[in-house]
N, CA, C, O and the ligand as a Tripos MOL2 file, in Angstrom:
@<TRIPOS>MOLECULE
protein
  277   275    70     0     0
PROTEIN
NO_CHARGES

@<TRIPOS>ATOM
      1 N          -6.8590   35.1240    0.7090 N.3       1 MET1
      2 CA         -7.5540   33.9580    1.2290 C.3       1 MET1
      3 C          -6.7940   32.6680    0.8980 C.2       1 MET1
      4 O          -6.2870   32.4940   -0.2100 O.2       1 MET1
      5 N          -6.7310   31.7990    1.8570 N.am      2 ASN2
      6 CA         -6.0050   30.5460    1.6900 C.3       2 ASN2
      7 C          -6.8670   29.5210    0.9480 C.2       2 ASN2
      8 O          -7.6910   28.8260    1.5430 O.2       2 ASN2
      9 N          -6.6550   29.4510   -0.3480 N.am      3 LYS3
     10 CA         -7.5160   28.5620   -1.1310 C.3       3 LYS3
     11 C          -6.9740   27.1440   -1.1900 C.2       3 LYS3
     12 O          -5.7680   26.9010   -1.1440 O.2       3 LYS3
     13 N          -7.9110   26.2300   -1.2940 N.am      4 CYS4
     14 CA         -7.5790   24.8160   -1.3610 C.3       4 CYS4
     15 C          -6.8110   24.5110   -2.6560 C.2       4 CYS4
     16 O          -7.1900   24.9650   -3.7350 O.2       4 CYS4
     17 N          -5.7390   23.7440   -2.5300 N.am      5 PHE5
     18 CA         -4.8820   23.4060   -3.6770 C.3       5 PHE5
     19 C          -5.6750   22.7570   -4.8100 C.2       5 PHE5
     20 O          -5.4710   23.0730   -5.9820 O.2       5 PHE5
     21 N          -6.5810   21.8460   -4.4490 N.am      6 PHE6
     22 CA         -7.2990   21.0880   -5.4660 C.3       6 PHE6
     23 C          -8.3860   21.9220   -6.1390 C.2       6 PHE6
     24 O          -8.6590   21.7520   -7.3280 O.2       6 PHE6
     25 N          -9.0010   22.8200   -5.3790 N.am      7 CYS7
     26 CA         -9.9780   23.7250   -5.9760 C.3       7 CYS7
     27 C          -9.2710   24.6830   -6.9290 C.2       7 CYS7
     28 O          -9.7590   24.9770   -8.0200 O.2       7 CYS7
     29 N          -8.1110   25.1590   -6.4890 N.am      8 GLN8
     30 CA         -7.3570   26.1360   -7.2530 C.3       8 GLN8
     31 C          -6.9720   25.6050   -8.6280 C.2       8 GLN8
     32 O          -7.1160   26.3070   -9.6290 O.2       8 GLN8
     33 N          -6.4820   24.3640   -8.6800 N.am      9 TYR9
     34 CA         -6.0390   23.7920   -9.9470 C.3       9 TYR9
     35 C          -7.0930   22.9090  -10.5910 C.2       9 TYR9
     36 O          -6.8610   22.3130  -11.6430 O.2       9 TYR9
     37 N          -8.2500   22.8310   -9.9530 N.am     10 GLN10
     38 CA         -9.3610   22.0440  -10.4760 C.3      10 GLN10
     39 C          -8.9520   20.6100  -10.7760 C.2      10 GLN10
     40 O          -9.2580   20.0710  -11.8400 O.2      10 GLN10
     41 N          -8.2670   20.0110   -9.8350 N.am     11 VAL11
     42 CA         -7.9140   18.5980   -9.9510 C.3      11 VAL11
     43 C          -8.4330   17.8730   -8.7290 C.2      11 VAL11
     44 O          -8.7790   18.4970   -7.7260 O.2      11 VAL11
     45 N          -8.4870   16.5630   -8.8140 N.am     12 LEU12
     46 CA         -8.9010   15.7710   -7.6700 C.3      12 LEU12
     47 C          -7.6890   15.0410   -7.1210 C.2      12 LEU12
     48 O          -6.7950   14.6570   -7.8750 O.2      12 LEU12
     49 N          -7.6570   14.8460   -5.7970 N.am     13 PRO13
     50 CA         -6.5460   14.0930   -5.2250 C.3      13 PRO13
     51 C          -6.5260   12.6820   -5.8030 C.2      13 PRO13
     52 O          -7.5670   12.0320   -5.9010 O.2      13 PRO13
     53 N          -5.3480   12.2130   -6.1830 N.am     14 SER14
     54 CA         -5.2450   10.8660   -6.7360 C.3      14 SER14
     55 C          -4.0230   10.1630   -6.1830 C.2      14 SER14
     56 O          -2.9750   10.7760   -5.9800 O.2      14 SER14
     57 N          -4.1670    8.8710   -5.9420 N.am     15 PHE15
     58 CA         -3.0380    8.1020   -5.4140 C.3      15 PHE15
     59 C          -1.8940    8.0180   -6.4110 C.2      15 PHE15
     60 O          -0.7690    7.6890   -6.0330 O.2      15 PHE15
     61 N          -2.1650    8.3120   -7.6820 N.am     16 LYS16
     62 CA         -1.1190    8.2430   -8.7020 C.3      16 LYS16
     63 C          -0.2310    9.4890   -8.6760 C.2      16 LYS16
     64 O           0.8870    9.4930   -9.1920 O.2      16 LYS16
     65 N          -0.7610   10.5320   -8.0650 N.am     17 ASP17
     66 CA         -0.1030   11.8250   -8.0320 C.3      17 ASP17
     67 C           0.8060   11.9550   -6.8160 C.2      17 ASP17
     68 O           0.5880   12.8100   -5.9570 O.2      17 ASP17
     69 N           1.8110   11.1150   -6.7470 N.am     18 ILE18
     70 CA          2.6410   11.0570   -5.5520 C.3      18 ILE18
     71 C           3.2850   12.4000   -5.2190 C.2      18 ILE18
     72 O           3.3650   12.7880   -4.0530 O.2      18 ILE18
     73 N           3.7380   13.0990   -6.2440 N.am     19 GLU19
     74 CA          4.4080   14.3700   -5.9830 C.3      19 GLU19
     75 C           3.4770   15.3750   -5.3220 C.2      19 GLU19
     76 O           3.8960   16.1400   -4.4530 O.2      19 GLU19
     77 N           2.2240   15.3710   -5.7320 N.am     20 ASN20
     78 CA          1.2590   16.2610   -5.1070 C.3      20 ASN20
     79 C           0.8980   15.8070   -3.6990 C.2      20 ASN20
     80 O           0.7780   16.6170   -2.7810 O.2      20 ASN20
     81 N           0.7280   14.5090   -3.5470 N.am     21 LEU21
     82 CA          0.3450   13.9940   -2.2370 C.3      21 LEU21
     83 C           1.4040   14.3140   -1.1960 C.2      21 LEU21
     84 O           1.0950   14.5020   -0.0190 O.2      21 LEU21
     85 N           2.6490   14.3750   -1.6350 N.am     22 GLN22
     86 CA          3.7300   14.6230   -0.6870 C.3      22 GLN22
     87 C           3.6840   16.0140   -0.0610 C.2      22 GLN22
     88 O           4.2640   16.2500    0.9990 O.2      22 GLN22
     89 N           2.9860   16.9300   -0.7330 N.am     23 ARG23
     90 CA          2.8210   18.2570   -0.1230 C.3      23 ARG23
     91 C           1.9480   18.1820    1.1190 C.2      23 ARG23
     92 O           1.9800   19.0800    1.9610 O.2      23 ARG23
     93 N           1.1690   17.1160    1.2340 N.am     24 PHE24
     94 CA          0.1750   17.0490    2.2980 C.3      24 PHE24
     95 C           0.5580   16.0890    3.4110 C.2      24 PHE24
     96 O          -0.2530   15.7660    4.2790 O.2      24 PHE24
     97 N           1.8030   15.6400    3.3720 N.am     25 ILE25
     98 CA          2.2920   14.8520    4.4940 C.3      25 ILE25
     99 C           3.5400   15.5200    5.0660 C.2      25 ILE25
    100 O           4.2970   16.1790    4.3520 O.2      25 ILE25
    101 N           3.7300   15.3360    6.3580 N.am     26 SER26
    102 CA          4.8320   15.9690    7.0690 C.3      26 SER26
    103 C           6.1440   15.2650    6.7240 C.2      26 SER26
    104 O           6.1260   14.2030    6.1010 O.2      26 SER26
    105 N           7.2940   15.8490    7.1260 N.am     27 PRO27
    106 CA          8.5810   15.1700    6.8790 C.3      27 PRO27
    107 C           8.6070   13.7630    7.4700 C.2      27 PRO27
    108 O           9.3390   12.8960    6.9930 O.2      27 PRO27
    109 N           7.8190   13.5470    8.4930 N.am     28 ARG28
    110 CA          7.7700   12.2050    9.0710 C.3      28 ARG28
    111 C           6.6420   11.3760    8.4730 C.2      28 ARG28
    112 O           6.2600   10.3330    9.0030 O.2      28 ARG28
    113 N           6.1250   11.8640    7.3670 N.am     29 LYS29
    114 CA          5.1340   11.1410    6.5580 C.3      29 LYS29
    115 C           3.7800   11.0030    7.2420 C.2      29 LYS29
    116 O           2.9940   10.1170    6.9080 O.2      29 LYS29
    117 N           3.5210   11.8690    8.1820 N.am     30 LYS30
    118 CA          2.1920   11.8560    8.7820 C.3      30 LYS30
    119 C           1.2790   12.7590    7.9700 C.2      30 LYS30
    120 O           1.7290   13.7450    7.3870 O.2      30 LYS30
    121 N           0.0300   12.4300    7.9330 N.am     31 LEU31
    122 CA         -0.9330   13.2600    7.2230 C.3      31 LEU31
    123 C          -1.0450   14.6190    7.9030 C.2      31 LEU31
    124 O          -1.1680   14.7100    9.1240 O.2      31 LEU31
    125 N          -0.9990   15.6670    7.0960 N.am     32 LEU32
    126 CA         -1.1500   16.9950    7.6650 C.3      32 LEU32
    127 C          -2.6240   17.3610    7.7600 C.2      32 LEU32
    128 O          -3.4320   16.9810    6.9130 O.2      32 LEU32
    129 N          -2.9530   18.0970    8.7940 N.am     33 GLY33
    130 CA         -4.3370   18.5100    8.9870 C.3      33 GLY33
    131 C          -4.7360   19.6120    8.0280 C.2      33 GLY33
    132 O          -3.8960   20.2430    7.3870 O.2      33 GLY33
    133 N          -6.0170   19.8220    7.9460 N.am     34 ARG34
    134 CA         -6.5800   20.8310    7.0600 C.3      34 ARG34
    135 C          -6.1230   22.2440    7.4290 C.2      34 ARG34
    136 O          -5.9920   23.1180    6.5720 O.2      34 ARG34
    137 N          -5.8850   22.4410    8.7260 N.am     35 ASP35
    138 CA         -5.4540   23.7620    9.1800 C.3      35 ASP35
    139 C          -4.0800   24.1180    8.6290 C.2      35 ASP35
    140 O          -3.7570   25.2960    8.4720 O.2      35 ASP35
    141 N          -3.2710   23.1020    8.3360 N.am     36 LYS36
    142 CA         -1.9100   23.3630    7.8500 C.3      36 LYS36
    143 C          -1.8400   23.4720    6.3390 C.2      36 LYS36
    144 O          -1.0120   24.2140    5.8110 O.2      36 LYS36
    145 N          -2.7010   22.7410    5.6330 N.am     37 THR37
    146 CA         -2.5830   22.6960    4.1850 C.3      37 THR37
    147 C          -3.5850   23.6060    3.4870 C.2      37 THR37
    148 O          -3.4000   23.9440    2.3180 O.2      37 THR37
    149 N          -4.6340   24.0050    4.1810 N.am     38 GLY38
    150 CA         -5.6330   24.8810    3.5780 C.3      38 GLY38
    151 C          -6.5870   24.1540    2.6460 C.2      38 GLY38
    152 O          -7.3570   24.7850    1.9230 O.2      38 GLY38
    153 N          -6.5380   22.8400    2.6610 N.am     39 THR39
    154 CA         -7.4320   22.0550    1.8080 C.3      39 THR39
    155 C          -8.8660   22.1260    2.3380 C.2      39 THR39
    156 O          -9.0830   22.0960    3.5490 O.2      39 THR39
    157 N          -9.8330   22.2200    1.4430 N.am     40 CYS40
    158 CA        -11.2170   22.2960    1.8740 C.3      40 CYS40
    159 C         -11.7000   20.9330    2.3610 C.2      40 CYS40
    160 O         -11.0810   19.9100    2.0720 O.2      40 CYS40
    161 N         -12.7900   20.9240    3.0910 N.am     41 ALA41
    162 CA        -13.2810   19.6970    3.7250 C.3      41 ALA41
    163 C         -13.5150   18.5800    2.7130 C.2      41 ALA41
    164 O         -13.1520   17.4270    2.9460 O.2      41 ALA41
    165 N         -14.1150   18.9340    1.6060 N.am     42 LYS42
    166 CA        -14.4350   17.9530    0.5690 C.3      42 LYS42
    167 C         -13.1720   17.2690    0.0480 C.2      42 LYS42
    168 O         -13.0990   16.0430   -0.0280 O.2      42 LYS42
    169 N         -12.1810   18.0840   -0.3090 N.am     43 HIS43
    170 CA        -10.9600   17.5360   -0.8820 C.3      43 HIS43
    171 C         -10.0750   16.8750    0.1600 C.2      43 HIS43
    172 O          -9.3620   15.9190   -0.1450 O.2      43 HIS43
    173 N         -10.1160   17.3780    1.3870 N.am     44 GLN44
    174 CA         -9.3170   16.7600    2.4410 C.3      44 GLN44
    175 C          -9.7720   15.3190    2.6640 C.2      44 GLN44
    176 O          -8.9580   14.4220    2.8870 O.2      44 GLN44
    177 N         -11.0790   15.1190    2.5990 N.am     45 ARG45
    178 CA        -11.6190   13.7880    2.7990 C.3      45 ARG45
    179 C         -11.1400   12.8420    1.6920 C.2      45 ARG45
    180 O         -10.7430   11.7100    1.9660 O.2      45 ARG45
    181 N         -11.1810   13.3130    0.4490 N.am     46 GLN46
    182 CA        -10.7090   12.4990   -0.6710 C.3      46 GLN46
    183 C          -9.2100   12.2820   -0.5840 C.2      46 GLN46
    184 O          -8.7040   11.1930   -0.8540 O.2      46 GLN46
    185 N          -8.5130   13.3410   -0.2010 N.am     47 LEU47
    186 CA         -7.0570   13.2940   -0.1030 C.3      47 LEU47
    187 C          -6.5970   12.2280    0.8870 C.2      47 LEU47
    188 O          -5.7000   11.4370    0.5940 O.2      47 LEU47
    189 N          -7.2190   12.2190    2.0490 N.am     48 THR48
    190 CA         -6.8740   11.2340    3.0750 C.3      48 THR48
    191 C          -7.0350    9.8140    2.5390 C.2      48 THR48
    192 O          -6.1890    8.9490    2.7670 O.2      48 THR48
    193 N          -8.1240    9.5940    1.8320 N.am     49 LYS49
    194 CA         -8.3870    8.2860    1.2470 C.3      49 LYS49
    195 C          -7.3020    7.9100    0.2390 C.2      49 LYS49
    196 O          -6.8020    6.7850    0.2390 O.2      49 LYS49
    197 N          -6.9490    8.8550   -0.6080 N.am     50 GLN50
    198 CA         -5.9640    8.6000   -1.6530 C.3      50 GLN50
    199 C          -4.5790    8.3540   -1.0700 C.2      50 GLN50
    200 O          -3.8360    7.5010   -1.5560 O.2      50 GLN50
    201 N          -4.2380    9.0990   -0.0350 N.am     51 ILE51
    202 CA         -2.9350    8.9090    0.6050 C.3      51 ILE51
    203 C          -2.8730    7.5240    1.2390 C.2      51 ILE51
    204 O          -1.8610    6.8300    1.1450 O.2      51 ILE51
    205 N          -3.9560    7.1390    1.8780 N.am     52 LYS52
    206 CA         -3.9790    5.8190    2.5010 C.3      52 LYS52
    207 C          -3.8880    4.7130    1.4490 C.2      52 LYS52
    208 O          -3.2550    3.6810    1.6730 O.2      52 LYS52
    209 N          -4.5220    4.9400    0.3110 N.am     53 TYR53
    210 CA         -4.4470    3.9600   -0.7620 C.3      53 TYR53
    211 C          -3.0300    3.9000   -1.3300 C.2      53 TYR53
    212 O          -2.5160    2.8180   -1.6120 O.2      53 TYR53
    213 N          -2.4060    5.0580   -1.4970 N.am     54 ALA54
    214 CA         -1.0320    5.1110   -1.9910 C.3      54 ALA54
    215 C          -0.0860    4.3780   -1.0460 C.2      54 ALA54
    216 O           0.8520    3.7130   -1.4850 O.2      54 ALA54
    217 N          -0.3390    4.5050    0.2440 N.am     55 ARG55
    218 CA          0.4730    3.7900    1.2290 C.3      55 ARG55
    219 C           0.2700    2.2870    1.0820 C.2      55 ARG55
    220 O           1.2220    1.5080    1.1290 O.2      55 ARG55
    221 N          -0.9680    1.9040    0.9060 N.am     56 TYR56
    222 CA         -1.3040    0.5010    0.7550 C.3      56 TYR56
    223 C          -0.5820   -0.0940   -0.4480 C.2      56 TYR56
    224 O          -0.1310   -1.2390   -0.4060 O.2      56 TYR56
    225 N          -0.4760    0.6830   -1.5130 N.am     57 LEU57
    226 CA          0.1970    0.2230   -2.7140 C.3      57 LEU57
    227 C           1.7160    0.3200   -2.6060 C.2      57 LEU57
    228 O           2.4430   -0.1500   -3.4810 O.2      57 LEU57
    229 N           2.1830    0.9330   -1.5240 N.am     58 GLY58
    230 CA          3.6250    1.0660   -1.3410 C.3      58 GLY58
    231 C           4.2130    2.2550   -2.0640 C.2      58 GLY58
    232 O           5.4300    2.3280   -2.2300 O.2      58 GLY58
    233 N           3.3830    3.1910   -2.5020 N.am     59 LEU59
    234 CA          3.8810    4.3690   -3.2080 C.3      59 LEU59
    235 C           4.3360    5.4560   -2.2350 C.2      59 LEU59
    236 O           5.1900    6.2850   -2.5530 O.2      59 LEU59
    237 N           3.7420    5.4280   -1.0430 N.am     60 LEU60
    238 CA          4.1510    6.3640    0.0080 C.3      60 LEU60
    239 C           4.4690    5.5550    1.2680 C.2      60 LEU60
    240 O           3.8180    4.5480    1.5480 O.2      60 LEU60
    241 N           5.4720    6.0020    2.0200 N.am     61 PRO61
    242 CA          5.7830    5.2930    3.2610 C.3      61 PRO61
    243 C           4.7750    5.6320    4.3620 C.2      61 PRO61
    244 O           4.1550    6.6960    4.3490 O.2      61 PRO61
    245 N           4.6260    4.7220    5.2970 N.am     62 TYR62
    246 CA          3.7220    4.9640    6.4230 C.3      62 TYR62
    247 C           4.3500    5.9280    7.4210 C.2      62 TYR62
    248 O           3.7250    6.8960    7.8540 O.2      62 TYR62
    249 N           5.5930    5.6430    7.7730 N.am     63 VAL63
    250 CA          6.3060    6.5250    8.6980 C.3      63 VAL63
    251 C           7.7330    6.6910    8.2130 C.2      63 VAL63
    252 O           8.2630    5.8410    7.4960 O.2      63 VAL63
    253 N           8.3440    7.7820    8.6060 N.am     64 SER64
    254 CA          9.7490    7.9870    8.3280 C.3      64 SER64
    255 C          10.3690    8.6930    9.5110 C.2      64 SER64
    256 O           9.7870    9.6210   10.0720 O.2      64 SER64
    257 N          11.5380    8.2540    9.8830 N.am     65 TYR65
    258 CA         12.2380    8.9280   10.9660 C.3      65 TYR65
    259 C          13.4110    9.7180   10.4220 C.2      65 TYR65
    260 O          14.2570   10.1960   11.1780 O.2      65 TYR65
    261 N          13.4550    9.8500    9.1070 N.am     66 GLN66
    262 CA         14.5150   10.6570    8.5080 C.3      66 GLN66
    263 C          14.1030   12.1220    8.5300 C.2      66 GLN66
    264 O          12.9180   12.4540    8.4860 O.2      66 GLN66
    265 N          15.0870   12.9740    8.5990 N.am     67 GLY67
    266 CA         14.8250   14.4060    8.5200 C.3      67 GLY67
    267 C          14.2130   14.9880    9.7600 C.2      67 GLY67
    268 O          13.7070   16.1090    9.7290 O.2      67 GLY67
    269 N          14.2440   14.2520   10.8610 N.am     68 SER68
    270 CA         13.7560   14.8140   12.1140 C.3      68 SER68
    271 C          14.6100   14.3020   13.2650 C.2      68 SER68
    272 O          15.2040   13.2270   13.1830 O.2      68 SER68
    273 N          14.6600   15.0370   14.2720 N.am     69 ARG69
    274 CA         15.4360   14.7710   15.4850 C.3      69 ARG69
    275 C          16.9310   14.7010   15.2930 C.2      69 ARG69
    276 O          17.6670   14.4820   16.2550 O.2      69 ARG69
    277 ZN        -11.0510   21.9310   -2.4800 Zn       70 ZN70
@<TRIPOS>BOND
     1     1     2 1
     2     2     3 1
     3     3     4 2
     4     3     5 am
     5     5     6 1
     6     6     7 1
     7     7     8 2
     8     7     9 am
     9     9    10 1
    10    10    11 1
    11    11    12 2
    12    11    13 am
    13    13    14 1
    14    14    15 1
    15    15    16 2
    16    15    17 am
    17    17    18 1
    18    18    19 1
    19    19    20 2
    20    19    21 am
    21    21    22 1
    22    22    23 1
    23    23    24 2
    24    23    25 am
    25    25    26 1
    26    26    27 1
    27    27    28 2
    28    27    29 am
    29    29    30 1
    30    30    31 1
    31    31    32 2
    32    31    33 am
    33    33    34 1
    34    34    35 1
    35    35    36 2
    36    35    37 am
    37    37    38 1
    38    38    39 1
    39    39    40 2
    40    39    41 am
    41    41    42 1
    42    42    43 1
    43    43    44 2
    44    43    45 am
    45    45    46 1
    46    46    47 1
    47    47    48 2
    48    47    49 am
    49    49    50 1
    50    50    51 1
    51    51    52 2
    52    51    53 am
    53    53    54 1
    54    54    55 1
    55    55    56 2
    56    55    57 am
    57    57    58 1
    58    58    59 1
    59    59    60 2
    60    59    61 am
    61    61    62 1
    62    62    63 1
    63    63    64 2
    64    63    65 am
    65    65    66 1
    66    66    67 1
    67    67    68 2
    68    67    69 am
    69    69    70 1
    70    70    71 1
    71    71    72 2
    72    71    73 am
    73    73    74 1
    74    74    75 1
    75    75    76 2
    76    75    77 am
    77    77    78 1
    78    78    79 1
    79    79    80 2
    80    79    81 am
    81    81    82 1
    82    82    83 1
    83    83    84 2
    84    83    85 am
    85    85    86 1
    86    86    87 1
    87    87    88 2
    88    87    89 am
    89    89    90 1
    90    90    91 1
    91    91    92 2
    92    91    93 am
    93    93    94 1
    94    94    95 1
    95    95    96 2
    96    95    97 am
    97    97    98 1
    98    98    99 1
    99    99   100 2
   100    99   101 am
   101   101   102 1
   102   102   103 1
   103   103   104 2
   104   103   105 am
   105   105   106 1
   106   106   107 1
   107   107   108 2
   108   107   109 am
   109   109   110 1
   110   110   111 1
   111   111   112 2
   112   111   113 am
   113   113   114 1
   114   114   115 1
   115   115   116 2
   116   115   117 am
   117   117   118 1
   118   118   119 1
   119   119   120 2
   120   119   121 am
   121   121   122 1
   122   122   123 1
   123   123   124 2
   124   123   125 am
   125   125   126 1
   126   126   127 1
   127   127   128 2
   128   127   129 am
   129   129   130 1
   130   130   131 1
   131   131   132 2
   132   131   133 am
   133   133   134 1
   134   134   135 1
   135   135   136 2
   136   135   137 am
   137   137   138 1
   138   138   139 1
   139   139   140 2
   140   139   141 am
   141   141   142 1
   142   142   143 1
   143   143   144 2
   144   143   145 am
   145   145   146 1
   146   146   147 1
   147   147   148 2
   148   147   149 am
   149   149   150 1
   150   150   151 1
   151   151   152 2
   152   151   153 am
   153   153   154 1
   154   154   155 1
   155   155   156 2
   156   155   157 am
   157   157   158 1
   158   158   159 1
   159   159   160 2
   160   159   161 am
   161   161   162 1
   162   162   163 1
   163   163   164 2
   164   163   165 am
   165   165   166 1
   166   166   167 1
   167   167   168 2
   168   167   169 am
   169   169   170 1
   170   170   171 1
   171   171   172 2
   172   171   173 am
   173   173   174 1
   174   174   175 1
   175   175   176 2
   176   175   177 am
   177   177   178 1
   178   178   179 1
   179   179   180 2
   180   179   181 am
   181   181   182 1
   182   182   183 1
   183   183   184 2
   184   183   185 am
   185   185   186 1
   186   186   187 1
   187   187   188 2
   188   187   189 am
   189   189   190 1
   190   190   191 1
   191   191   192 2
   192   191   193 am
   193   193   194 1
   194   194   195 1
   195   195   196 2
   196   195   197 am
   197   197   198 1
   198   198   199 1
   199   199   200 2
   200   199   201 am
   201   201   202 1
   202   202   203 1
   203   203   204 2
   204   203   205 am
   205   205   206 1
   206   206   207 1
   207   207   208 2
   208   207   209 am
   209   209   210 1
   210   210   211 1
   211   211   212 2
   212   211   213 am
   213   213   214 1
   214   214   215 1
   215   215   216 2
   216   215   217 am
   217   217   218 1
   218   218   219 1
   219   219   220 2
   220   219   221 am
   221   221   222 1
   222   222   223 1
   223   223   224 2
   224   223   225 am
   225   225   226 1
   226   226   227 1
   227   227   228 2
   228   227   229 am
   229   229   230 1
   230   230   231 1
   231   231   232 2
   232   231   233 am
   233   233   234 1
   234   234   235 1
   235   235   236 2
   236   235   237 am
   237   237   238 1
   238   238   239 1
   239   239   240 2
   240   239   241 am
   241   241   242 1
   242   242   243 1
   243   243   244 2
   244   243   245 am
   245   245   246 1
   246   246   247 1
   247   247   248 2
   248   247   249 am
   249   249   250 1
   250   250   251 1
   251   251   252 2
   252   251   253 am
   253   253   254 1
   254   254   255 1
   255   255   256 2
   256   255   257 am
   257   257   258 1
   258   258   259 1
   259   259   260 2
   260   259   261 am
   261   261   262 1
   262   262   263 1
   263   263   264 2
   264   263   265 am
   265   265   266 1
   266   266   267 1
   267   267   268 2
   268   267   269 am
   269   269   270 1
   270   270   271 1
   271   271   272 2
   272   271   273 am
   273   273   274 1
   274   274   275 1
   275   275   276 2
@<TRIPOS>SUBSTRUCTURE
     1 MET1         2 RESIDUE 1 A MET
     2 ASN2         6 RESIDUE 1 A ASN
     3 LYS3        10 RESIDUE 1 A LYS
     4 CYS4        14 RESIDUE 1 A CYS
     5 PHE5        18 RESIDUE 1 A PHE
     6 PHE6        22 RESIDUE 1 A PHE
     7 CYS7        26 RESIDUE 1 A CYS
     8 GLN8        30 RESIDUE 1 A GLN
     9 TYR9        34 RESIDUE 1 A TYR
    10 GLN10       38 RESIDUE 1 A GLN
    11 VAL11       42 RESIDUE 1 A VAL
    12 LEU12       46 RESIDUE 1 A LEU
    13 PRO13       50 RESIDUE 1 A PRO
    14 SER14       54 RESIDUE 1 A SER
    15 PHE15       58 RESIDUE 1 A PHE
    16 LYS16       62 RESIDUE 1 A LYS
    17 ASP17       66 RESIDUE 1 A ASP
    18 ILE18       70 RESIDUE 1 A ILE
    19 GLU19       74 RESIDUE 1 A GLU
    20 ASN20       78 RESIDUE 1 A ASN
    21 LEU21       82 RESIDUE 1 A LEU
    22 GLN22       86 RESIDUE 1 A GLN
    23 ARG23       90 RESIDUE 1 A ARG
    24 PHE24       94 RESIDUE 1 A PHE
    25 ILE25       98 RESIDUE 1 A ILE
    26 SER26      102 RESIDUE 1 A SER
    27 PRO27      106 RESIDUE 1 A PRO
    28 ARG28      110 RESIDUE 1 A ARG
    29 LYS29      114 RESIDUE 1 A LYS
    30 LYS30      118 RESIDUE 1 A LYS
    31 LEU31      122 RESIDUE 1 A LEU
    32 LEU32      126 RESIDUE 1 A LEU
    33 GLY33      130 RESIDUE 1 A GLY
    34 ARG34      134 RESIDUE 1 A ARG
    35 ASP35      138 RESIDUE 1 A ASP
    36 LYS36      142 RESIDUE 1 A LYS
    37 THR37      146 RESIDUE 1 A THR
    38 GLY38      150 RESIDUE 1 A GLY
    39 THR39      154 RESIDUE 1 A THR
    40 CYS40      158 RESIDUE 1 A CYS
    41 ALA41      162 RESIDUE 1 A ALA
    42 LYS42      166 RESIDUE 1 A LYS
    43 HIS43      170 RESIDUE 1 A HIS
    44 GLN44      174 RESIDUE 1 A GLN
    45 ARG45      178 RESIDUE 1 A ARG
    46 GLN46      182 RESIDUE 1 A GLN
    47 LEU47      186 RESIDUE 1 A LEU
    48 THR48      190 RESIDUE 1 A THR
    49 LYS49      194 RESIDUE 1 A LYS
    50 GLN50      198 RESIDUE 1 A GLN
    51 ILE51      202 RESIDUE 1 A ILE
    52 LYS52      206 RESIDUE 1 A LYS
    53 TYR53      210 RESIDUE 1 A TYR
    54 ALA54      214 RESIDUE 1 A ALA
    55 ARG55      218 RESIDUE 1 A ARG
    56 TYR56      222 RESIDUE 1 A TYR
    57 LEU57      226 RESIDUE 1 A LEU
    58 GLY58      230 RESIDUE 1 A GLY
    59 LEU59      234 RESIDUE 1 A LEU
    60 LEU60      238 RESIDUE 1 A LEU
    61 PRO61      242 RESIDUE 1 A PRO
    62 TYR62      246 RESIDUE 1 A TYR
    63 VAL63      250 RESIDUE 1 A VAL
    64 SER64      254 RESIDUE 1 A SER
    65 TYR65      258 RESIDUE 1 A TYR
    66 GLN66      262 RESIDUE 1 A GLN
    67 GLY67      266 RESIDUE 1 A GLY
    68 SER68      270 RESIDUE 1 A SER
    69 ARG69      274 RESIDUE 1 A ARG
    70 ZN70       277 GROUP 0 **** ****
């Protein structure tokens, strides 16, 4: 069974956890959907918020055109 990353490790998504957040964005820095990451609905909702906050703080880029095309 494809278990949610955050349930598995019993952690909550946090904007400070850049290395973890990067697993949930595509090479072009777009947010990945739940179908691709296996994150549960509860954590996906928190994750999206945290990623957006990290972007706001400049910890994650909004878009990247590197590594594609
Ligand atoms: Zn979860």
